N, C-alpha and C positions, 0 to 999 in steps of 0.2 A: 654189366655187359661183359661178354667174354672178349679177351684180346688175344689175337692169334697172328702170326707171320703171315704175310701175303702168299707165301707157298703153300699154307696149310688150310686155305679157305676154298670154298666152292665157287664155281664159275657162274657167271650170269646174275650176280646179285650186287647190290650197291653196298659199299662199305666206306667208313670214315677213317682216314689216316690219324693215328693218335701219336705216333713216334717214328723216327727214323733213327735206328740204333747203328749209326756209322760215323766215320771220321769227317771232319770238315770239308774235305775235298769232294767226297761222295754226297754229302748233304747239299752242298752248293750246286753240284751237278744235277741232282734230282729236283731241286728248287727251280733251276733254270728250265727244266722240262715240265714244271707245273705239279710236281709231286712234293707235297710238303704237309705238316700236321695240320689237321682241320679240313682238309681237302676231301671231297667225296669222290670215290673211284668206282669203277665197275670192272671186276675181273672177267675178261673175255675168254681165256683159255690158258692152259698150262700144258706145254708139250713134254711128254716123257717125264721120267723121274727127276732129271736134273737139267731139263731143257728150259727154254725161255718162257717167261710169264707175260701174256699179253694183257694190258690194261687199257681202260679208257679214261682219261683224266680231262675233264672239260670236253672240248672238241678234238683233243688229240688221242691218238692211239699209239701207245708205246709197247715195245717189246724189251723187258728188262731181263738181264741174265739171272740165272737162278740164285746166285749168291747175293746179288743186289736186292732181288725181291725178298729174299729171307731176313734182310735187315729192316723191312718196312712192316710196322705193327699196325694192325687195323681192328676196328670193332664194328659189329654189325649195326 
């Protein structure tokens, strides 16, 4: 299966997080929001070239900054 950054995938599809390539602080912050390896998410939208990425993780809808979303690696 192909692994891509969250910023490079299509919207309205289900993906599984395989890695969060970030420092410990960002990993901790994302985990507290329910974004961690093994979790299934749905990318809802991506606003502009460097705008926020909106995802649904469980029951939560989150808007992640572009640089934060680029560090989340997913597979279809």
